[in-house]
Structure formats: structure tokens, C-alpha cells
KEKEVO-782631 format. One record per residue (C-alpha): residue number from 1; x negated, y, z negated. Coordinates in steps of 0.2 Angstrom, whole numbers, plus 2048, in hexadecimal, padded with zeros to 3 digits. Each point is the difference from the previous one (the first is absolute). Layout:
<nodes>
{NUM,{X,Y,Z}}
...
</nodes>
This chain:
<nodes>
{1,{838,76B,83B}}
{2,{802,7EF,7F8}}
{3,{801,7F2,80D}}
{4,{80B,7F2,7FC}}
{5,{7F6,7F0,7FD}}
{6,{808,7F0,7F9}}
{7,{804,807,7EF}}
{8,{80F,801,7F6}}
{9,{80C,80F,7FD}}
{10,{7F8,803,7EE}}
{11,{7EF,801,807}}
{12,{804,80A,80E}}
{13,{80A,80C,7F4}}
{14,{7EF,801,7F5}}
{15,{7F6,804,80F}}
{16,{80C,80F,805}}
{17,{800,806,7EF}}
{18,{7EC,801,800}}
{19,{801,807,810}}
{20,{80B,80D,7FB}}
{21,{7F5,805,7F1}}
{22,{7F1,801,80B}}
{23,{809,80C,80C}}
{24,{806,80A,7F1}}
{25,{7EE,801,7F9}}
{26,{7FA,805,812}}
{27,{80C,80E,801}}
{28,{7FC,805,7EE}}
{29,{7EE,803,803}}
{30,{803,808,810}}
{31,{80B,80C,7F7}}
{32,{7F3,803,7F2}}
{33,{7F2,802,80E}}
{34,{80A,80D,809}}
{35,{805,80A,7EF}}
{36,{7ED,800,7FC}}
{37,{7FB,806,811}}
{38,{80C,80E,7FF}}
{39,{7FB,805,7EE}}
{40,{7EE,800,806}}
{41,{804,80B,80E}}
{42,{809,80C,7F6}}
{43,{7F2,801,7F3}}
{44,{7F3,803,80E}}
{45,{80A,80E,807}}
{46,{803,808,7EE}}
{47,{7ED,7FF,7FD}}
{48,{7FC,808,811}}
{49,{80B,80E,7FD}}
{50,{7F7,803,7EF}}
{51,{7F0,7FF,807}}
{52,{806,80D,80E}}
{53,{808,80C,7F3}}
{54,{7EF,801,7F7}}
{55,{7F6,804,810}}
{56,{80E,80E,804}}
{57,{7FD,806,7EE}}
{58,{7ED,801,802}}
{59,{802,808,811}}
{60,{80C,80D,7F7}}
{61,{7F5,803,7F2}}
{62,{7F1,804,80C}}
{63,{80B,80D,807}}
{64,{803,807,7EF}}
{65,{812,7FD,800}}
{66,{807,802,7EF}}
{67,{802,7F0,7F6}}
{68,{812,801,7FD}}
{69,{804,801,813}}
{70,{7F4,7F1,803}}
{71,{80A,7F7,7F3}}
{72,{811,806,808}}
{73,{7FA,7FA,812}}
{74,{7F7,7EF,7FB}}
{75,{80B,7FA,7F2}}
{76,{7F0,7FF,7F5}}
{77,{801,806,7EE}}
{78,{7F4,80E,7FB}}
{79,{7F6,7F4,7F6}}
{80,{7FD,7F5,80E}}
{81,{7FC,80F,80B}}
{82,{7F4,806,7F3}}
{83,{7F7,7F0,800}}
{84,{7FB,803,812}}
{85,{7F8,810,7FB}}
</nodes>
């Protein structure tokens, strides 16, 4: 907070405005940081699921399970599955 030194009310008002702007900017960066962190976490989860689906598909193919079933279970397209063979 602003300490009240020997300044007139106009200068004090300017200092308050500056302090308010600084607080708003800090809040803006904090919000953006949290949003970026959340987005990164969600992206990581999605990538992890995709990798896991590929692993499951490979294991199913090794057990000679039909490609259409592999596709249905993993959500991968038949083209994606064929690229694993």
C-alpha cells in the first residue's frame, strides 16, 4: 500500500492509480499463467491417452484381433492401425 508522505492529493491520487494498474497487471499475468498451466496439463493428458491407445492397439494386433474391433476399442482409425502393422 501507498504510504502517505508529504505529497499533495493530486500526487497521491496518481500514485494510487499507478498502484491499481500494477495490481491489475499482476492479476492479469496470474490468470494467464493459470490458464496456460491448465491448457498444458490437458494437452499432456490427451497425448498420454493417444500413446496408450496406440499401445493397446499394438497389443490387440499381436493377439490377432480384427482391425475393426481394435478401432472400435481404441478410437483409432483403420488407417492409423494399419500404420502400426
